[in-house]
C-alpha positions in Angstrom: 116.6 131.4 111.7 113.1 130.0 111.3 111.1 128.8 114.3 107.5 127.9 114.9 105.3 131.0 114.9 103.5 130.0 118.1 106.8 130.0 120.0 107.7 133.6 118.9 106.9 136.1 121.6 105.0 139.3 120.9 108.0 141.4 121.9 110.1 139.8 119.1 107.5 140.9 116.5 106.3 144.2 118.0 106.6 147.3 115.7 107.9 145.2 112.7 106.6 144.6 109.2 106.7 141.0 108.0 106.5 139.5 104.5 104.0 136.5 104.6 104.9 133.7 102.1 102.7 130.7 101.3 104.8 127.5 100.8 102.9 124.6 99.2 104.6 121.3 99.6 103.6 118.7 97.1 103.9 115.3 98.8 104.2 111.7 97.7 101.0 109.7 98.2 103.0 106.7 99.4 105.8 107.9 101.6 104.5 111.4 102.5 107.9 113.0 101.7 108.1 116.3 99.8 108.2 116.0 96.0 108.7 119.7 95.4 107.7 123.1 96.9 106.2 126.3 95.5 106.5 129.6 97.2 104.2 132.6 96.7 104.5 136.0 98.5 101.0 136.7 99.8 101.2 140.1 101.6 103.0 142.2 104.1 101.7 142.7 107.6 102.6 145.1 110.4 102.5 143.9 114.1 101.9 147.2 115.9 100.1 146.0 119.0 99.0 142.9 120.8 95.7 142.7 118.8 97.7 142.4 115.5 99.8 139.6 117.0 96.7 137.7 118.3 95.0 138.1 114.9 98.0 136.7 113.1 98.1 133.7 115.4 94.4 133.1 114.8 94.7 133.4 111.0 97.6 131.0 110.6 95.6 128.2 112.2 94.1 127.3 108.8 97.5 126.2 107.6 99.4 123.0 108.3 102.2 124.9 110.1 103.6 128.4 110.4 107.2 129.6 110.9 108.7 133.0 111.6 112.1 134.3 110.8 112.3 137.4 113.0 115.8 138.3 111.8 114.7 138.7 108.2 111.1 139.8 109.0 109.5 136.9 107.2 106.6 134.6 108.0 106.1 131.3 106.2 102.8 129.5 106.2 102.8 125.9 104.9 100.1 123.8 103.1 100.5 120.2 102.1 99.2 119.0 98.7 98.7 115.4 97.7 98.3 115.7 93.9 98.4 111.9 93.3 102.1 111.9 92.4 104.6 109.5 93.8 108.4 109.2 93.8 109.6 106.6 91.2 111.5 104.8 94.0 108.3 104.4 95.9 106.7 102.7 93.0 109.6 100.3 92.7 109.3 99.3 96.3 105.6 98.3 96.0 
């Protein structure tokens, strides 16, 4: 189960290796809902000590949000992209 990375305690991540995945959400310029998503595995990291945990929390601040799945040892970092695309239904409602 995913939850916000900032709410995950160090003890839940200690001595584990995590796969970090970048999720890019392309969003509609009009309604701000997701049009589609792309996922890319970026790297694996090991949380051995408190310093590793603190560094992770600092690094993910550049992303729009970050979630952790401690059961499956995965971290998801999200970016939003506004490529100028819109849903056809949003155009009809203008």
